[in-house]
ROPANU-952028 format. One record per residue (C-alpha): residue in one letter; x negated, y, z. Coordinates in pm, 1 decimal, always signed. Each point is the difference from the previous one (the first is absolute). Example, Ala and Ser with C-alpha at 12.3 -4.5 7.8 and 13.67 -1.06 7.14 Angstrom:
<recs>
rest=A	px=-1230.0	py=-450.0	pz=+780.0 $
rest=S	px=-137.0	py=+344.0	pz=-66.0 $
</recs>
This chain:
<recs>
rest=M	px=-7.1	py=-30.0	pz=+9.4 $
rest=S	px=-166.4	py=+380.8	pz=-88.9 $
rest=Q	px=-15.6	py=+311.9	pz=+242.4 $
rest=A	px=+252.2	py=+127.6	pz=-206.8 $
rest=D	px=+254.8	py=-303.4	pz=+53.5 $
rest=R	px=-113.2	py=-50.1	pz=+326.7 $
rest=N	px=+84.6	py=+369.7	pz=+114.3 $
rest=C	px=+363.5	py=-6.2	pz=-182.5 $
rest=A	px=+67.4	py=-244.3	pz=+202.3 $
rest=V	px=-87.0	py=+119.1	pz=+344.2 $
rest=V	px=+253.8	py=+341.1	pz=-147.8 $
rest=D	px=+284.3	py=-237.3	pz=-89.1 $
rest=E	px=+1.4	py=-221.7	pz=+316.3 $
rest=V	px=-34.8	py=+336.1	pz=+192.4 $
rest=S	px=+305.4	py=+118.6	pz=-178.2 $
rest=V	px=+185.0	py=-271.5	pz=-9.7 $
rest=G	px=-56.1	py=-41.0	pz=+410.3 $
rest=S	px=-135.4	py=+276.8	pz=+195.2 $
rest=V	px=+76.9	py=+240.9	pz=-133.0 $
rest=S	px=+263.8	py=+248.0	pz=+71.3 $
rest=P	px=+291.2	py=+2.6	pz=-256.8 $
rest=H	px=-82.7	py=+407.1	pz=+45.5 $
rest=V	px=-330.8	py=-59.5	pz=-239.8 $
rest=A	px=+81.9	py=-282.8	pz=-136.0 $
rest=L	px=+85.8	py=+114.4	pz=-381.4 $
rest=R	px=+263.6	py=+163.5	pz=+110.3 $
rest=P	px=+83.8	py=+306.4	pz=-322.1 $
rest=E	px=-164.1	py=+306.9	pz=+109.2 $
rest=R	px=+244.4	py=+298.6	pz=+137.5 $
rest=E	px=+2.6	py=+358.2	pz=+136.5 $
rest=A	px=+15.1	py=-25.4	pz=+387.5 $
rest=S	px=+279.3	py=+91.7	pz=+124.7 $
rest=C	px=-68.3	py=-111.8	pz=+378.2 $
rest=A	px=+387.0	py=-45.0	pz=+43.4 $
rest=S	px=+167.4	py=+5.2	pz=+299.3 $
rest=T	px=+110.7	py=-339.9	pz=+166.9 $
rest=S	px=+360.4	py=-64.7	pz=+68.2 $
rest=A	px=+97.7	py=-92.2	pz=+354.4 $
rest=S	px=+77.5	py=-387.3	pz=-196.2 $
rest=D	px=-420.7	py=+40.3	pz=-121.4 $
rest=V	px=-154.7	py=+6.4	pz=+282.3 $
rest=P	px=-50.0	py=-331.5	pz=+166.4 $
rest=S	px=+82.0	py=-13.8	pz=+303.2 $
rest=I	px=-201.3	py=-89.3	pz=+381.8 $
rest=T	px=+99.9	py=-301.5	pz=+50.4 $
rest=A	px=+211.8	py=-216.6	pz=-162.2 $
rest=A	px=+255.6	py=-95.7	pz=+224.5 $
rest=Q	px=+94.6	py=+367.4	pz=+46.0 $
rest=P	px=-32.0	py=+257.1	pz=-388.8 $
rest=V	px=-96.0	py=+325.2	pz=+153.8 $
rest=T	px=+148.5	py=+365.0	pz=-207.0 $
rest=A	px=-284.2	py=+224.0	pz=-193.7 $
rest=E	px=+167.9	py=+224.6	pz=+227.9 $
rest=N	px=-77.7	py=-204.3	pz=+307.0 $
rest=R	px=-367.3	py=-108.6	pz=-132.3 $
rest=R	px=-62.8	py=+378.8	pz=-39.1 $
rest=G	px=+86.3	py=+61.4	pz=+332.9 $
rest=Y	px=-221.9	py=-300.7	pz=+102.5 $
rest=K	px=-266.3	py=+52.0	pz=-201.5 $
rest=R	px=-21.9	py=+391.8	pz=+125.6 $
rest=Y	px=-148.4	py=-70.4	pz=+336.1 $
rest=L	px=-212.8	py=-274.0	pz=-122.6 $
rest=W	px=-182.2	py=+298.6	pz=-136.3 $
rest=L	px=-151.1	py=+24.1	pz=+335.0 $
rest=L	px=-167.0	py=-264.3	pz=+9.3 $
rest=G	px=-278.7	py=+193.5	pz=-240.5 $
rest=L	px=-101.4	py=+122.5	pz=+321.0 $
rest=L	px=-161.7	py=-345.0	pz=+60.9 $
rest=A	px=-221.0	py=+30.6	pz=-276.6 $
rest=P	px=-217.1	py=+316.1	pz=+167.0 $
rest=A	px=+31.7	py=-191.5	pz=+331.4 $
rest=S	px=-110.9	py=-297.8	pz=-64.6 $
rest=A	px=-375.6	py=+160.8	pz=+13.3 $
rest=L	px=+74.1	py=+40.9	pz=+421.4 $
rest=L	px=+57.2	py=-381.9	pz=-27.2 $
rest=P	px=-398.0	py=-144.7	pz=+3.7 $
rest=S	px=-97.6	py=+109.2	pz=+351.2 $
rest=Q	px=+398.3	py=-151.5	pz=+141.1 $
rest=L	px=-103.8	py=-308.9	pz=-145.4 $
rest=V	px=-341.8	py=-10.7	pz=+75.7 $
rest=L	px=+63.7	py=+88.7	pz=+336.6 $
rest=W	px=+261.6	py=-215.8	pz=+41.7 $
rest=T	px=-138.1	py=-342.9	pz=-149.1 $
rest=G	px=-406.3	py=+110.9	pz=+30.9 $
rest=M	px=-37.7	py=-94.4	pz=-389.5 $
rest=P	px=-131.8	py=+266.1	pz=-197.9 $
rest=I	px=+34.2	py=-203.1	pz=-317.8 $
rest=F	px=+363.6	py=+288.4	pz=+115.9 $
rest=W	px=-231.1	py=+332.8	pz=-98.8 $
rest=W	px=+59.9	py=-161.1	pz=-408.1 $
rest=S	px=+401.4	py=+48.1	pz=+126.3 $
rest=G	px=+88.8	py=+151.3	pz=-311.4 $
rest=L	px=-131.3	py=-239.6	pz=-232.6 $
rest=M	px=+232.4	py=-259.2	pz=+116.8 $
rest=V	px=+301.9	py=+272.3	pz=+34.0 $
rest=F	px=-12.3	py=+117.4	pz=-341.5 $
rest=F	px=-89.8	py=-327.9	pz=-205.4 $
rest=V	px=+125.6	py=-255.6	pz=+219.6 $
rest=I	px=+330.1	py=+100.0	pz=+233.2 $
rest=I	px=+123.3	py=+292.2	pz=-225.9 $
rest=P	px=-27.7	py=-272.5	pz=-282.6 $
rest=V	px=+202.5	py=-269.7	pz=+164.2 $
rest=L	px=+257.9	py=+277.9	pz=+67.3 $
rest=D	px=+23.7	py=+96.4	pz=-327.8 $
rest=K	px=+81.3	py=-415.8	pz=-55.1 $
rest=V	px=+222.5	py=-50.2	pz=+284.1 $
rest=A	px=+216.7	py=+363.7	pz=-21.4 $
rest=G	px=-15.3	py=-65.0	pz=-385.0 $
rest=E	px=+58.2	py=+211.7	pz=-289.2 $
rest=D	px=+207.5	py=+359.2	pz=+118.0 $
rest=G	px=+307.3	py=+26.7	pz=-309.6 $
rest=D	px=+111.4	py=+334.1	pz=+194.2 $
rest=N	px=+6.0	py=+305.1	pz=-279.2 $
rest=P	px=+191.7	py=+345.9	pz=+54.9 $
rest=S	px=+286.7	py=+42.0	pz=-108.4 $
rest=D	px=+102.8	py=+322.4	pz=-261.1 $
rest=T	px=+167.9	py=+151.7	pz=+330.0 $
rest=D	px=-226.3	py=-57.9	pz=+221.5 $
rest=V	px=-310.9	py=+125.8	pz=-101.9 $
rest=S	px=+54.0	py=+339.5	pz=+52.1 $
rest=S	px=+106.6	py=-22.0	pz=+389.9 $
rest=M	px=-302.4	py=-249.1	pz=-24.7 $
rest=Q	px=-185.4	py=+206.3	pz=-173.2 $
rest=E	px=+48.4	py=+323.4	pz=+292.1 $
rest=D	px=-31.0	py=-236.0	pz=+285.6 $
rest=K	px=-288.9	py=+143.3	pz=+237.2 $
rest=F	px=-8.4	py=-329.1	pz=+127.9 $
rest=Y	px=-144.7	py=-161.7	pz=-190.9 $
rest=R	px=-248.1	py=+265.9	pz=-49.0 $
rest=W	px=-117.3	py=-6.2	pz=+386.5 $
rest=C	px=-36.0	py=-347.3	pz=-49.2 $
rest=T	px=-314.6	py=+127.4	pz=-211.4 $
rest=Y	px=-69.8	py=+245.5	pz=+192.5 $
rest=A	px=-23.2	py=-206.5	pz=+323.3 $
rest=F	px=-256.9	py=-140.7	pz=-194.8 $
rest=L	px=-292.5	py=+253.3	pz=+28.6 $
rest=P	px=-1.8	py=+24.1	pz=+356.9 $
rest=I	px=-5.4	py=-355.3	pz=+45.1 $
rest=Q	px=-280.8	py=-8.1	pz=-266.8 $
rest=F	px=-272.1	py=+211.5	pz=+188.4 $
rest=F	px=+94.9	py=-136.5	pz=+364.6 $
rest=T	px=-145.3	py=-317.2	pz=-123.2 $
rest=L	px=-293.9	py=+172.9	pz=-148.3 $
rest=L	px=-83.3	py=+181.0	pz=+321.6 $
rest=V	px=+21.9	py=-333.5	pz=+222.8 $
rest=A	px=-252.4	py=-204.3	pz=-262.1 $
rest=C	px=-207.3	py=+291.4	pz=+27.9 $
rest=W	px=+30.5	py=-15.6	pz=+428.5 $
rest=M	px=-94.8	py=-442.2	pz=-77.5 $
rest=W	px=-274.2	py=+70.2	pz=-302.7 $
rest=S	px=-159.4	py=+209.9	pz=+283.4 $
rest=F	px=+104.9	py=-106.8	pz=+362.6 $
rest=G	px=+148.6	py=-350.1	pz=-110.8 $
rest=D	px=-268.7	py=-293.9	pz=+51.3 $
rest=L	px=+31.0	py=-103.7	pz=-291.1 $
rest=T	px=-264.6	py=-192.4	pz=-194.5 $
rest=I	px=-108.6	py=+157.7	pz=-404.6 $
rest=I	px=+207.7	py=-253.0	pz=-125.9 $
rest=D	px=+285.9	py=+50.9	pz=+206.8 $
rest=R	px=-37.7	py=+412.2	pz=-70.3 $
rest=I	px=+14.9	py=-112.7	pz=-365.4 $
rest=G	px=+326.6	py=-212.7	pz=+25.4 $
rest=L	px=+165.1	py=+236.6	pz=+197.4 $
rest=A	px=-141.4	py=+269.1	pz=-268.3 $
rest=V	px=+267.1	py=-242.0	pz=-230.1 $
rest=T	px=+275.4	py=+28.6	pz=+194.7 $
rest=V	px=-21.7	py=+387.8	pz=-4.5 $
rest=G	px=-92.8	py=-24.2	pz=-342.7 $
rest=L	px=+300.3	py=-176.8	pz=-149.7 $
rest=V	px=+212.8	py=+258.9	pz=+216.7 $
rest=A	px=-192.3	py=+250.5	pz=-140.1 $
rest=G	px=+128.6	py=-174.5	pz=-406.2 $
rest=T	px=+319.7	py=+35.1	pz=+173.9 $
rest=G	px=+9.8	py=+330.8	pz=+66.7 $
rest=I	px=-151.8	py=+125.1	pz=-359.5 $
rest=N	px=+409.3	py=-171.2	pz=-108.3 $
rest=A	px=+142.3	py=+156.7	pz=+253.9 $
rest=A	px=-171.3	py=+330.1	pz=-179.4 $
rest=H	px=+39.9	py=-103.7	pz=-285.6 $
rest=E	px=+406.6	py=+14.1	pz=+44.4 $
rest=L	px=-12.1	py=+359.6	pz=+158.4 $
rest=G	px=-202.6	py=+98.1	pz=-271.9 $
rest=H	px=+187.1	py=-26.1	pz=-242.1 $
rest=R	px=+310.7	py=+265.2	pz=+162.0 $
rest=V	px=+29.1	py=+337.9	pz=-61.2 $
rest=E	px=+34.2	py=+114.1	pz=+335.5 $
rest=R	px=-328.4	py=+152.4	pz=+110.2 $
rest=H	px=-18.9	py=-118.8	pz=+368.3 $
rest=E	px=+59.3	py=-355.4	pz=-157.6 $
rest=R	px=-276.9	py=+17.1	pz=-255.2 $
rest=W	px=-204.2	py=+181.1	pz=+313.4 $
rest=L	px=+48.8	py=-322.5	pz=+199.8 $
rest=A	px=-119.5	py=-211.4	pz=-370.0 $
rest=K	px=-352.5	py=+171.5	pz=+95.3 $
rest=V	px=+23.4	py=-52.2	pz=+338.7 $
rest=A	px=+50.1	py=-393.3	pz=-19.2 $
rest=L	px=-319.4	py=-30.5	pz=-271.0 $
rest=T	px=-250.1	py=+149.4	pz=+240.6 $
rest=Q	px=-113.7	py=-257.6	pz=+197.5 $
rest=T	px=-74.0	py=-234.7	pz=-377.5 $
rest=F	px=-145.4	py=+287.2	pz=-127.0 $
rest=Y	px=+226.4	py=-2.5	pz=-265.6 $
rest=G	px=+79.3	py=+357.3	pz=-93.4 $
rest=H	px=+9.1	py=+13.9	pz=-387.3 $
rest=F	px=+250.2	py=-254.3	pz=+18.8 $
rest=Y	px=+253.1	py=+255.2	pz=+65.6 $
rest=V	px=-91.8	py=+176.3	pz=-429.7 $
rest=E	px=-99.7	py=-296.6	pz=-105.7 $
rest=H	px=+310.7	py=-244.7	pz=+41.1 $
rest=N	px=+293.9	py=+290.3	pz=-94.1 $
rest=R	px=-155.1	py=+195.3	pz=-238.8 $
rest=G	px=-271.1	py=-326.1	pz=-173.1 $
rest=H	px=+157.1	py=-349.9	pz=+70.6 $
rest=H	px=+394.2	py=+96.3	pz=-25.7 $
rest=V	px=-128.0	py=+178.2	pz=-356.2 $
rest=K	px=-230.6	py=-322.0	pz=-145.5 $
rest=V	px=+135.8	py=-322.9	pz=+128.4 $
rest=A	px=+38.3	py=-289.9	pz=-137.8 $
rest=T	px=-281.6	py=+187.9	pz=-238.8 $
rest=P	px=-350.6	py=-105.3	pz=-79.9 $
rest=D	px=-87.6	py=+348.4	pz=+100.0 $
rest=D	px=+148.7	py=-61.5	pz=+358.9 $
rest=P	px=-249.5	py=-85.6	pz=+218.4 $
rest=A	px=+256.1	py=-172.1	pz=+250.0 $
rest=S	px=+108.6	py=-210.7	pz=-284.6 $
rest=S	px=-185.1	py=-390.7	pz=+5.9 $
rest=R	px=+7.6	py=-90.5	pz=-299.5 $
rest=L	px=+12.9	py=-386.6	pz=-87.3 $
rest=G	px=-284.9	py=-164.9	pz=+33.8 $
rest=E	px=-174.8	py=+189.6	pz=+238.5 $
rest=N	px=-52.4	py=-133.3	pz=+303.5 $
rest=L	px=+46.8	py=+245.8	pz=+342.2 $
rest=W	px=-392.0	py=+25.9	pz=+100.5 $
rest=T	px=-47.9	py=+179.2	pz=-342.2 $
rest=F	px=+300.0	py=+169.1	pz=+30.0 $
rest=L	px=-81.7	py=+213.0	pz=+379.1 $
rest=P	px=-324.6	py=+136.6	pz=-111.6 $
rest=R	px=+172.8	py=+88.7	pz=-338.6 $
rest=T	px=+389.8	py=+184.1	pz=+220.9 $
rest=V	px=-229.9	py=+108.2	pz=+239.8 $
rest=V	px=-284.0	py=+233.7	pz=-188.5 $
rest=L	px=+242.2	py=+102.8	pz=-262.4 $
rest=G	px=+245.4	py=+32.4	pz=+169.2 $
rest=L	px=-171.5	py=+245.2	pz=+232.7 $
rest=I	px=-138.6	py=+155.4	pz=-356.5 $
rest=S	px=+392.9	py=+56.8	pz=-150.2 $
rest=A	px=+76.7	py=+186.0	pz=+292.7 $
rest=W	px=-273.8	py=+233.2	pz=+58.3 $
rest=H	px=+88.4	py=+110.4	pz=-443.1 $
rest=L	px=+327.1	py=+38.2	pz=+104.6 $
rest=E	px=+32.1	py=+213.1	pz=+278.2 $
rest=T	px=-298.1	py=+223.9	pz=-175.6 $
rest=Q	px=+226.7	py=+10.8	pz=-319.8 $
rest=R	px=+256.0	py=+117.6	pz=+262.7 $
rest=L	px=-219.1	py=+246.0	pz=+128.9 $
rest=A	px=-147.0	py=+196.5	pz=-341.5 $
rest=R	px=+363.9	py=+69.2	pz=-59.3 $
rest=E	px=+19.6	py=+194.9	pz=+307.3 $
rest=S	px=-366.2	py=+146.0	pz=-87.9 $
rest=I	px=-112.3	py=-145.0	pz=+387.4 $
rest=R	px=-302.4	py=-172.5	pz=+54.8 $
rest=P	px=-117.8	py=-425.1	pz=+17.7 $
rest=W	px=-109.9	py=+15.0	pz=+289.7 $
rest=S	px=+302.3	py=+231.9	pz=+161.7 $
rest=I	px=+133.4	py=-69.0	pz=+338.1 $
rest=R	px=+335.6	py=-36.9	pz=-226.3 $
rest=N	px=-168.1	py=-320.2	pz=-175.3 $
rest=N	px=+230.6	py=-279.1	pz=+159.5 $
rest=L	px=-338.5	py=-233.6	pz=+13.1 $
rest=V	px=-184.8	py=+310.1	pz=+131.9 $
rest=H	px=+283.5	py=-4.4	pz=+294.2 $
rest=S	px=-8.7	py=-348.3	pz=+46.3 $
rest=W	px=-285.5	py=-71.8	pz=+38.3 $
rest=L	px=-57.6	py=+217.2	pz=+213.7 $
rest=M	px=+276.9	py=-98.2	pz=+224.6 $
rest=S	px=-164.7	py=-404.3	pz=+1.2 $
rest=A	px=-355.5	py=+212.0	pz=+132.3 $
rest=V	px=+146.2	py=+164.1	pz=+260.1 $
rest=L	px=+229.8	py=-293.9	pz=+120.0 $
rest=F	px=-359.1	py=-221.3	pz=-20.9 $
rest=A	px=-190.9	py=+264.7	pz=+198.9 $
rest=L	px=+292.9	py=+33.1	pz=+227.9 $
rest=L	px=-33.1	py=-323.0	pz=+74.6 $
rest=A	px=-384.3	py=-48.1	pz=-17.9 $
rest=L	px=-29.3	py=+261.1	pz=+316.8 $
rest=A	px=+249.2	py=-114.4	pz=+200.7 $
rest=F	px=-123.7	py=-344.8	pz=-47.3 $
rest=G	px=-396.2	py=-30.8	pz=-99.4 $
rest=P	px=-80.0	py=-4.8	pz=-304.3 $
rest=E	px=-35.2	py=-395.9	pz=+50.2 $
rest=I	px=+335.5	py=-35.2	pz=-143.1 $
rest=L	px=-109.1	py=+159.4	pz=-342.4 $
rest=P	px=-39.3	py=-266.3	pz=-254.3 $
rest=Y	px=+342.5	py=-187.1	pz=+199.3 $
rest=L	px=+206.3	py=+332.3	pz=-151.4 $
rest=V	px=-181.7	py=-90.9	pz=-304.3 $
rest=L	px=+65.9	py=-355.6	pz=-12.7 $
rest=Q	px=+373.4	py=+74.6	pz=+78.7 $
rest=A	px=+3.2	py=+244.3	pz=-234.3 $
rest=V	px=-120.9	py=-214.4	pz=-324.8 $
rest=V	px=+213.6	py=-339.9	pz=+132.8 $
rest=G	px=+313.7	py=+241.6	pz=-5.4 $
rest=F	px=-66.1	py=+190.4	pz=-338.4 $
rest=L	px=-55.2	py=-376.0	pz=-154.4 $
rest=L	px=+318.9	py=-112.8	pz=+160.9 $
rest=L	px=+102.8	py=+307.1	pz=-238.4 $
rest=E	px=-121.7	py=-102.0	pz=-308.1 $
rest=T	px=-1.5	py=-435.8	pz=+25.9 $
rest=V	px=+442.9	py=+134.7	pz=+12.6 $
rest=N	px=-93.4	py=+233.6	pz=-338.1 $
rest=Y	px=-175.4	py=-326.7	pz=-145.3 $
rest=V	px=+310.8	py=-195.5	pz=+75.9 $
rest=E	px=+254.7	py=+265.9	pz=-132.7 $
rest=H	px=-25.6	py=+37.5	pz=-322.0 $
rest=Y	px=-256.7	py=-293.3	pz=-107.9 $
rest=G	px=+19.3	py=-56.7	pz=-382.4 $
rest=L	px=+268.5	py=+248.9	pz=-67.0 $
rest=L	px=+9.0	py=+245.2	pz=-233.2 $
rest=R	px=+218.0	py=+268.6	pz=-188.6 $
rest=E	px=+76.9	py=-40.0	pz=-355.3 $
rest=K	px=-19.1	py=+268.9	pz=-216.1 $
rest=N	px=+258.4	py=+192.5	pz=-259.0 $
rest=A	px=-4.9	py=+103.8	pz=-322.7 $
rest=R	px=-204.2	py=+356.9	pz=+114.1 $
rest=G	px=-242.7	py=-240.7	pz=+109.0 $
rest=R	px=+16.2	py=+77.2	pz=+379.1 $
rest=Y	px=+99.2	py=-156.4	pz=+332.0 $
rest=V	px=+417.3	py=-123.7	pz=+11.6 $
rest=R	px=+128.5	py=+153.0	pz=+300.2 $
rest=C	px=-139.1	py=-235.8	pz=+390.3 $
rest=S	px=+297.1	py=-253.8	pz=-23.3 $
rest=S	px=+110.5	py=-307.9	pz=+232.6 $
rest=R	px=-244.8	py=-227.6	pz=-237.3 $
rest=H	px=-292.7	py=+158.8	pz=+94.5 $
rest=S	px=-29.6	py=-58.8	pz=+386.4 $
rest=W	px=-17.9	py=-353.9	pz=+212.1 $
rest=N	px=+251.3	py=-37.4	pz=+222.6 $
rest=S	px=+108.6	py=-244.5	pz=+305.5 $
rest=D	px=+281.2	py=+79.3	pz=+229.0 $
rest=R	px=-106.9	py=-212.6	pz=+352.8 $
rest=L	px=+143.9	py=+148.5	pz=+267.3 $
rest=C	px=-281.8	py=+6.3	pz=+230.1 $
rest=T	px=-183.5	py=+192.8	pz=-162.2 $
rest=N	px=+249.6	py=+224.4	pz=-136.9 $
rest=I	px=+50.7	py=+101.6	pz=+335.2 $
rest=F	px=-404.5	py=+68.8	pz=+44.9 $
rest=L	px=-100.5	py=+141.6	pz=-316.4 $
rest=Y	px=+333.5	py=+257.1	pz=-8.9 $
rest=H	px=+110.3	py=-165.3	pz=-296.4 $
rest=L	px=-313.7	py=+12.7	pz=-176.2 $
rest=Q	px=+78.3	py=-321.4	pz=-173.7 $
rest=R	px=+277.8	py=+126.8	pz=-215.0 $
rest=H	px=-263.9	py=+147.5	pz=-187.6 $
rest=S	px=+159.4	py=+57.4	pz=-305.6 $
rest=D	px=+328.1	py=+246.6	pz=+82.8 $
rest=H	px=-291.4	py=+242.4	pz=+241.2 $
rest=H	px=-188.8	py=+31.2	pz=-347.5 $
rest=A	px=+342.5	py=+61.1	pz=-223.4 $
rest=N	px=+110.5	py=+252.8	pz=+281.1 $
rest=P	px=-311.1	py=+105.8	pz=+196.4 $
rest=S	px=+274.2	py=+235.5	pz=+214.8 $
rest=K	px=+171.1	py=-283.4	pz=+182.9 $
rest=R	px=-77.5	py=-88.3	pz=+303.8 $
rest=Y	px=-119.6	py=-356.3	pz=+104.0 $
rest=Q	px=+357.8	py=-29.3	pz=+154.7 $
rest=V	px=+191.5	py=+40.5	pz=-322.7 $
rest=L	px=-191.4	py=-233.0	pz=-234.1 $
rest=R	px=+91.1	py=-243.2	pz=-147.4 $
rest=T	px=-20.1	py=-314.5	pz=-127.7 $
rest=C	px=-28.4	py=-30.8	pz=-409.8 $
rest=D	px=+69.3	py=-293.8	pz=-179.0 $
rest=E	px=-161.8	py=+36.8	pz=-279.6 $
rest=A	px=-331.3	py=+52.5	pz=+192.3 $
rest=P	px=-213.6	py=-332.5	pz=-13.7 $
rest=Q	px=-21.3	py=-139.7	pz=+361.6 $
rest=L	px=-323.7	py=-69.3	pz=+247.3 $
rest=P	px=+15.6	py=-362.3	pz=+98.0 $
rest=A	px=-58.5	py=+123.1	pz=+324.3 $
rest=G	px=-22.3	py=+298.5	pz=+146.9 $
rest=Y	px=-268.1	py=+248.2	pz=+32.5 $
rest=A	px=-161.8	py=-178.9	pz=+312.2 $
rest=T	px=-122.4	py=-306.1	pz=-120.7 $
rest=M	px=+26.0	py=+153.4	pz=-376.6 $
rest=V	px=-363.1	py=+186.1	pz=+178.3 $
rest=M	px=-113.0	py=-248.9	pz=+99.2 $
rest=M	px=+2.0	py=-221.3	pz=-293.6 $
rest=A	px=-138.8	py=+265.7	pz=-202.0 $
rest=A	px=-317.0	py=-41.6	pz=+206.6 $
rest=F	px=-81.5	py=-335.5	pz=-176.7 $
rest=P	px=+29.0	py=+64.8	pz=-335.7 $
rest=P	px=+51.8	py=-337.9	pz=-151.6 $
rest=L	px=+286.0	py=-94.2	pz=+198.9 $
rest=W	px=+146.3	py=+388.6	pz=-122.9 $
rest=R	px=-47.2	py=-115.9	pz=-316.2 $
rest=R	px=+157.9	py=-299.1	pz=+30.8 $
rest=V	px=+330.4	py=+131.8	pz=+142.5 $
rest=M	px=-33.3	py=+354.0	pz=-216.2 $
rest=D	px=-38.7	py=+24.0	pz=-318.7 $
rest=P	px=+194.2	py=-259.3	pz=-100.0 $
rest=R	px=+303.2	py=+223.6	pz=+170.2 $
rest=V	px=-141.8	py=+288.7	pz=-205.7 $
rest=I	px=-32.0	py=-203.4	pz=-334.0 $
rest=A	px=+365.9	py=-117.5	pz=+65.4 $
rest=H	px=+122.3	py=+368.6	pz=+42.2 $
rest=Y	px=-47.2	py=+85.5	pz=-366.0 $
rest=G	px=+111.0	py=-289.2	pz=-133.6 $
rest=G	px=-361.3	py=-194.9	pz=-64.0 $
rest=D	px=-134.8	py=+319.8	pz=-167.2 $
rest=V	px=-242.1	py=+21.0	pz=+210.1 $
rest=S	px=-204.0	py=+253.3	pz=-252.4 $
rest=R	px=+317.8	py=+285.7	pz=+137.1 $
rest=A	px=-165.7	py=+3.4	pz=+386.5 $
rest=N	px=-261.6	py=+172.3	pz=+103.2 $
rest=I	px=-285.3	py=-213.0	pz=-59.4 $
rest=L	px=-382.5	py=+137.4	pz=+187.6 $
rest=P	px=-227.7	py=+99.5	pz=-310.6 $
rest=R	px=-286.5	py=-216.4	pz=+31.8 $
rest=K	px=+230.9	py=-334.6	pz=+27.3 $
rest=R	px=+283.4	py=+129.7	pz=-254.3 $
rest=E	px=-122.4	py=-290.1	pz=-315.7 $
rest=K	px=-30.9	py=-258.4	pz=+283.1 $
rest=I	px=+298.9	py=+59.4	pz=+125.3 $
rest=L	px=+168.0	py=-19.0	pz=-339.6 $
rest=R	px=-130.3	py=-289.0	pz=-133.9 $
rest=A	px=+43.2	py=-203.7	pz=+284.8 $
rest=Y	px=+369.7	py=+93.2	pz=+11.1 $
rest=A	px=+12.9	py=+39.8	pz=-434.1 $
rest=A	px=+218.5	py=-396.6	pz=-25.1 $
rest=P	px=+309.6	py=+139.3	pz=-192.6 $
rest=G	px=+378.5	py=-27.7	pz=+262.6 $
rest=C	px=-306.4	py=-45.0	pz=+259.3 $
rest=V	px=+316.4	py=+60.6	pz=+222.8 $
rest=Q	px=+319.0	py=-66.9	pz=-71.4 $
rest=A	px=+165.6	py=-70.2	pz=+351.3 $
rest=R	px=+302.6	py=-219.4	pz=+22.1 $
rest=M	px=-48.6	py=-184.9	pz=-320.9 $
rest=T	px=-279.3	py=-76.3	pz=-192.2 $
rest=K	px=-377.6	py=-102.1	pz=+158.6 $
rest=C	px=-263.2	py=+96.3	pz=-198.2 $
rest=R	px=-235.8	py=-316.1	pz=+2.3 $
</recs>
């Protein structure tokens, strides 16, 4: 059997068996992200169906559980205290990559879309805003506790590194809170977004995400859109470096239009970097300079978690060009989605990514899941772990990308240096004829 035939068989197997019905050879159409009726919303228990209205009231208070994410950085010291087991300094890895995936599996799909009549009232409901506001003081309180432990706690170097990784994972979810706040038009929320980014020294995200990524998403020009055949470990340096360059370019262009020098305090990047520098300096003064290596480590862990999620969200997806040679408007087809309830709560519906890109002004609580969007086989936490192992990632995701494009791999966003190799590997005609004919 040739390489193309073997690849074809893998794609066909995935198309027939494990690819979501939303991916496999469904005719492409524009995203509607339509609301679901009460009858469309799955019940919470099989014995007693729950109406969409009641489910929405029930879910309203689940958003408070999202505050457990930043609070999880308080777990290590308590678990070590009560068990005497230093492994728990690394408890962030257990929470984010073991407990949450298990809860995703147990809780299952969310399935609840707000109706058209509910969207307006939910959008203006201040309760949901305070759920994101409350994230920040918990995030920074846990950072202070970590600094105290690094400076005065009886920890080995390995223990301190484990605590830094745990705090960094919280900082990464803090960037997600900044993501939600940074899309708002209210000035105080945009300021809070910058505050949330200070812990990771990643203030340029405020500029690059809104004015760069959302404009160029699912194109070869976007540093945050991963390409078919590109593994996570080559994507990370590319997106970090090019994202920073893009943000600087966008911001200096804005300042030039206003006749302002690039290194002005009105430069959002300079402003954000100064905020981070002040935060790190104050913490070093309060707890000693020996905490600085751990502050740097937690910042790196935080922004690498963010960029790994970016890797998952648009892998291999490409916007088509219209007759004028311009990319079509971003639609549901251009983001990978997952509707697992647990991760939805902890990441403020980030997994409903198609609706977010189609309607970036929507607040997280009114984002809808879209039938037309390509679906991931698991929640974001599980997919982030999978991305860390490129052979496993490509075995699971490459066939899904190809199935999404009806077997025509040339329509995907392919890593340029691997383009010819990938085209040859999947060149067998009719390679993806899901549920119909097997290609042998």
